[in-house]
C-alpha positions in Angstrom: 0.0 0.0 0.0 1.3 3.5 -0.9 2.5 5.7 1.9 0.2 8.5 3.1 1.2 11.9 4.4 -1.2 12.9 7.2 -3.4 15.8 6.6 -4.1 18.3 9.4 -7.8 18.0 10.5 -10.0 21.1 10.6 -10.5 22.2 14.2 -14.3 22.7 13.7 -16.6 20.0 12.4 -19.8 21.2 10.6 -22.7 21.7 12.9 -25.0 19.4 11.0 -23.1 16.4 12.4 -25.1 16.9 15.6 -28.4 16.3 13.8 -30.1 12.9 13.1 -29.0 10.4 10.5 -32.2 10.1 8.4 -30.9 7.3 6.3 -29.5 4.9 8.9 -30.7 1.3 8.7 -31.7 1.6 12.4 -34.4 4.1 11.5 -35.6 2.2 8.4 -33.3 3.6 5.7 -32.8 1.1 2.8 -31.2 0.8 -0.6 -33.8 0.3 -3.3 -31.4 -0.1 -6.3 -27.8 -0.2 -7.2 -26.2 -0.5 -10.6 -23.5 -2.8 -9.4 -22.5 -4.6 -6.2 -19.5 -6.6 -7.4 -17.0 -6.3 -4.6 -19.3 -5.1 -1.8 -23.1 -4.5 -1.6 -24.6 -1.0 -1.4 -26.7 -1.9 1.7 -23.6 -1.6 3.7 -23.7 2.2 3.2 -26.5 2.5 5.8 -25.1 0.4 8.6 -25.2 2.1 12.0 -21.7 0.9 13.1 -18.5 2.4 11.7 -16.8 0.5 8.9 -14.2 -2.1 9.7 -11.3 -3.6 7.8 -10.1 -7.2 7.8 -6.7 -7.4 5.9 -7.0 -11.1 4.9 -10.7 -11.3 4.2 -11.6 -12.2 0.6 -14.7 -13.4 -1.2 -15.1 -15.3 -4.5 -15.4 -11.8 -6.1 -12.3 -10.2 -4.6 -11.3 -8.3 -1.5 -14.0 -8.1 1.2 -14.8 -4.5 2.0 -17.2 -3.0 4.5 -19.0 -0.6 2.2 -20.3 -0.4 -1.3 -17.7 -1.1 -4.0 -18.4 -1.6 -7.7 -16.3 -3.4 -10.3 -13.8 -1.4 -12.4 -16.1 -0.2 -15.1 -15.4 -1.3 -18.7 -18.7 -0.1 -20.2 -20.1 3.4 -20.8 -21.7 5.3 -17.9 -21.2 5.5 -14.2 -22.5 3.8 -11.1 -25.3 5.0 -8.8 -27.8 3.9 -6.2 -31.2 4.9 -4.9 -31.7 5.2 -1.1 -35.0 5.6 0.6 -34.7 7.6 3.8 -35.9 6.0 7.0 -37.2 9.4 8.2 -38.7 11.9 5.8 -37.3 15.3 6.5 -35.1 18.3 5.7 -31.5 17.5 4.9 -28.8 19.7 6.3 -25.7 17.9 5.2 -23.9 14.6 4.2 -20.9 12.7 5.4 -19.6 10.5 2.6 -17.2 8.2 4.4 -14.5 6.5 2.4 -12.9 4.6 5.4 -10.4 2.0 4.3 -11.0 2.7 0.6 -7.6 4.0 -0.2 -6.7 2.8 -3.6 -10.2 2.0 -4.6 -12.4 4.9 -3.5 -14.7 6.6 -5.9 -12.9 9.7 -7.4 -16.0 11.9 -7.1 -19.7 11.9 -6.4 -22.9 13.9 -6.7 -26.2 13.6 -4.8 -29.7 14.2 -5.9 -33.0 14.1 -4.0 -36.7 13.8 -4.4 -39.9 13.9 -2.3 -42.0 11.0 -3.5 -45.4 9.8 -2.5 -45.5 6.1 -1.5 -48.0 5.4 -4.3 -45.5 6.5 -6.9 -42.8 4.0 -5.9 -42.6 0.7 -7.7 -42.2 -2.5 -5.7 -38.6 -3.5 -5.3 -37.3 -6.7 -3.8 -35.3 -6.5 -0.6 -31.7 -5.7 -1.6 -29.7 -7.5 1.2 -26.2 -8.7 0.3 -25.9 -8.7 -3.5 -22.1 -9.0 -3.6 -21.0 -10.3 -7.0 -24.0 -9.1 -8.9 -25.2 -6.2 -11.1 -28.6 -4.8 -11.7 -30.7 -6.7 -14.3 -32.4 -5.2 -17.3 -35.7 -5.7 -15.5 -34.4 -3.8 -12.4 -33.2 -0.9 -14.6 -36.6 -0.7 -16.3 -38.4 -0.6 -12.9 -36.1 2.1 -11.4 -36.5 4.3 -14.5 -40.1 4.9 -13.5 -38.7 7.2 -10.7 -36.9 9.4 -13.3 -34.1 9.8 -10.8 -31.7 11.4 -13.3 -33.9 14.5 -13.2 -34.1 14.8 -9.4 -33.0 18.0 -7.6 -29.2 18.2 -7.2 -28.2 18.8 -3.6 -24.5 18.2 -4.1 -22.8 19.0 -7.4 -20.0 16.8 -8.7 -17.3 16.9 -6.0 -14.0 15.1 -5.5 -13.6 12.6 -2.6 -10.6 12.1 -0.4 -9.1 8.6 0.2 -10.2 6.5 3.2 -7.3 7.2 5.6 -8.2 8.2 9.2 -7.5 11.8 8.6 -9.2 12.2 5.2 -12.0 9.7 5.1 -14.9 12.0 6.1 -16.1 14.1 3.2 -18.6 16.7 4.4 -21.1 18.4 2.2 -23.5 21.0 3.6 -27.0 21.5 2.1 -28.9 24.7 2.1 -32.3 23.4 0.8 -35.2 23.6 3.2 -37.4 21.2 1.3 -38.7 17.9 2.6 -37.1 14.8 1.0 -37.9 11.1 1.0 -35.2 9.6 -1.3 -31.7 10.4 -2.5 -29.6 9.2 -5.5 -25.9 8.8 -4.9 -23.8 9.0 -8.1 -20.3 7.6 -8.3 -18.0 8.9 -11.0 -17.3 6.6 -12.6 -17.0 3.7 -10.2 -15.2 2.6 -7.0 -16.0 2.3 -3.3 -17.5 4.2 -0.4 -17.9 2.9 3.2 -20.8 4.8 4.6 -23.2 7.6 3.7 -24.9 9.6 6.5 -27.7 11.9 5.7 -27.9 14.5 8.5 -31.1 16.4 9.0 -34.4 16.9 10.9 -37.5 14.8 10.5 -40.6 16.5 9.3 -44.1 15.2 10.0 -47.4 16.2 8.5 -49.0 17.6 11.6 -52.3 18.3 9.9 -53.0 14.6 10.0 -52.6 14.4 13.8 -55.7 14.8 16.0 -55.5 17.2 18.9 -56.6 14.3 21.1 -53.7 12.1 20.0 -50.7 11.8 22.3 -47.4 12.0 20.4 -43.7 11.5 21.4 -42.6 15.0 20.5 -38.9 14.2 21.2 -38.7 11.3 18.7 -36.5 11.9 15.7 -39.4 10.6 13.5 -41.6 13.5 14.8 -38.9 16.1 14.3 -37.2 16.1 17.6 -33.5 17.0 17.5 -30.6 17.5 20.0 -29.4 21.1 19.8 -26.8 21.1 22.6 -25.0 19.0 25.2 -22.2 19.1 27.8 -20.5 15.8 27.1 -20.8 12.9 24.7 -17.7 10.9 25.4 -19.1 7.4 24.9 -22.4 8.1 23.1 -24.2 11.1 21.5 -27.4 12.3 23.2 -29.3 12.2 19.8 -29.4 8.4 20.5 -32.0 9.2 23.2 -34.6 10.0 20.6 -34.0 7.0 18.4 -36.5 4.3 17.5 -37.4 1.3 19.7 -35.3 0.3 22.7 -31.5 0.6 22.5 -29.6 -2.4 21.2 -26.6 -1.8 23.5 -24.9 0.9 25.5 -23.4 2.4 22.4 -27.0 3.2 21.3 -27.6 5.6 24.1 -26.1 8.8 25.6 -23.2 8.2 27.9 -20.8 10.7 29.3 -17.3 10.5 30.7 -16.9 10.1 34.5 -16.8 13.5 36.1 -13.5 14.3 37.8 -15.1 16.7 40.3 -16.8 13.9 42.2 -16.0 13.9 46.0 -13.5 11.3 47.2 -16.2 9.9 49.4 -19.8 10.0 48.2 -22.7 10.9 50.5 -26.5 10.9 50.2 -29.1 13.5 51.2 -32.2 12.6 53.2 -33.9 11.5 49.9 -31.1 9.1 49.0 -29.8 11.4 46.2 -26.0 11.5 45.8 -24.5 14.9 46.8 -22.2 15.9 43.9 -21.2 19.3 42.7 -21.4 18.7 38.9 -23.8 17.2 36.4 -24.2 16.7 32.6 -27.0 18.0 30.4 -28.5 17.8 26.9 -31.0 20.1 25.2 -33.7 19.0 22.7 -36.0 20.9 20.4 -39.4 19.2 20.2 -40.9 18.4 16.8 -43.9 20.6 17.6 -45.0 22.7 20.6 -47.0 20.6 23.0 -48.1 20.0 26.6 -46.1 17.0 27.9 -48.2 14.6 30.0 -46.1 11.4 30.2 -42.3 10.8 30.4 -40.2 7.7 29.9 -36.5 7.5 30.9 -34.9 4.2 30.0 -31.5 3.1 31.3 -31.6 -0.2 29.3 -28.1 -1.8 29.2 -26.7 0.8 31.7 -26.1 -1.5 34.7 -22.9 -0.3 36.3 -22.9 3.2 34.8 -26.4 4.6 35.0 -26.9 8.1 36.5 -27.8 8.5 40.1 -30.6 10.9 39.3 -32.1 13.0 36.5 -34.0 16.3 36.2 -36.0 17.5 33.2 -36.8 21.2 32.6 -38.8 22.8 29.7 -39.3 26.2 28.2 -40.5 28.1 25.1 -37.6 29.2 23.0 -37.8 31.3 19.8 -35.6 30.3 16.8 -33.3 33.3 17.2 -32.8 32.4 20.9 -31.9 28.8 20.0 -29.5 30.0 17.3 -27.8 32.4 19.8 -27.4 29.7 22.4 -26.0 27.2 19.9 -23.4 29.8 18.8 -22.5 30.4 22.5 -22.5 26.6 23.2 -25.3 27.1 25.8 -22.9 28.9 28.2 -25.4 31.7 29.0 -29.0 30.7 28.7 -29.8 34.3 28.9 -33.5 35.2 28.6 -34.6 31.5 28.9 -37.1 30.6 31.6 -36.6 26.9 32.3 -39.4 25.4 34.3 -39.4 22.0 36.1 -41.0 19.2 34.2 -39.6 16.4 36.2 -38.0 17.2 39.6 -34.7 15.5 40.6 -35.6 11.8 40.6 -33.5 8.7 41.5 -32.8 6.3 38.7 -32.3 2.5 38.6 -30.0 0.4 36.5 -31.2 -1.2 33.3 -34.8 -0.1 33.9 -37.7 1.7 32.2 -38.9 4.6 34.3 -42.4 6.0 33.6 -43.7 9.3 35.0 -47.2 10.6 34.6 -47.6 13.1 37.4 -46.4 16.1 35.4 -47.2 19.4 37.0 -46.3 21.7 34.2 -49.5 22.0 32.1 -48.4 24.5 29.5 -47.0 24.3 25.9 -43.3 24.1 25.5 -40.8 23.9 22.6 -37.6 22.7 24.2 -36.5 20.4 27.1 -33.2 20.1 29.0 -32.3 16.7 30.5 -29.8 16.9 33.3 -28.1 13.8 34.8 -26.1 13.7 38.0 -23.3 13.1 38.4 -22.7 11.4 35.0 -23.4 8.1 33.2 -25.7 6.8 30.6 -29.3 6.7 29.5 -30.6 4.9 26.4 -33.9 6.5 25.6 -36.1 9.5 26.5 -39.8 9.7 25.5 -41.9 12.8 26.0 -45.6 12.1 25.3 -47.6 15.2 24.7 -50.7 16.8 23.1 -50.1 19.2 20.3 -50.7 22.8 21.3 -50.1 26.1 19.6 -48.1 28.8 21.3 -49.8 32.0 22.4 
């Protein structure tokens, strides 16, 4: 393998990396079609876990790679695939990850998008592992019904960097505020990519929701999004609003151990640990609402769950949110946080349900605080939709 000179990494990652991955297989994202899957199947692009590399792993078709890799093209055209987002929403940016594709990565890509009704999508068989295959003539004819070559271009043709640790993440911001359901990823002309992450915010049609229907307004499917946090050493707080229960500790929010814990821990008269510090995360709800039920799930966190948690809520205007994000939530000026769930002891590996919620007014944001540190796998905030005054 050729030698590689390290590239100095940018000190600031794009902000859209804090948003939700709308295409991940864990939220229902799937590959509908790929022109070619010779060395590695396109369905790998949407895996939740980071790509891996096994030096001596080979298949009957060549080197095993954890991503999508097409054959070296010897016919006219270029390779491309169609991805159906697991969560319909507004796309803010892409991470096209070429990890471990160093001499075989795609030289360049472009990305197009469309918002399609379910009725207009032909039936496609489940893709699964199609290593060693290419799309059939029948599959090409079926996918042509989507007319994807004329979809809106979100990312113009752009060069990729090789899959070394310091160059593998290729970030592309998106300025469109439209709602999208599908993307088309174009490779020019062929090659490999490890993962594609589509960062954005889910967008639900709220006109179809009855005022009497309770909705989890924190869920990423309903437009919930993490907009700030104090620490995410072992797991990002956006995992808290994922679908279903967590599959393991890595599928939750977990902080580092705080170094300001007292040498000898003590309780107060309610059994709550007395510690000087805590960790927090802030979420914007998908719609203003009155929260009536809360679930805090510490599934899988058995020796590292928080001692207690507190949840506050407020009404925050977009300009206030933008200012706090730019200040990394150091001031909270002008925000009136109100108690939604008072300081409450937590248990290991347990679903906690709370229904005695005293705050009976519409809110737009919540702040979850854990003390002193540790991990939580899910947070559900069930509420009735409510317009702001």
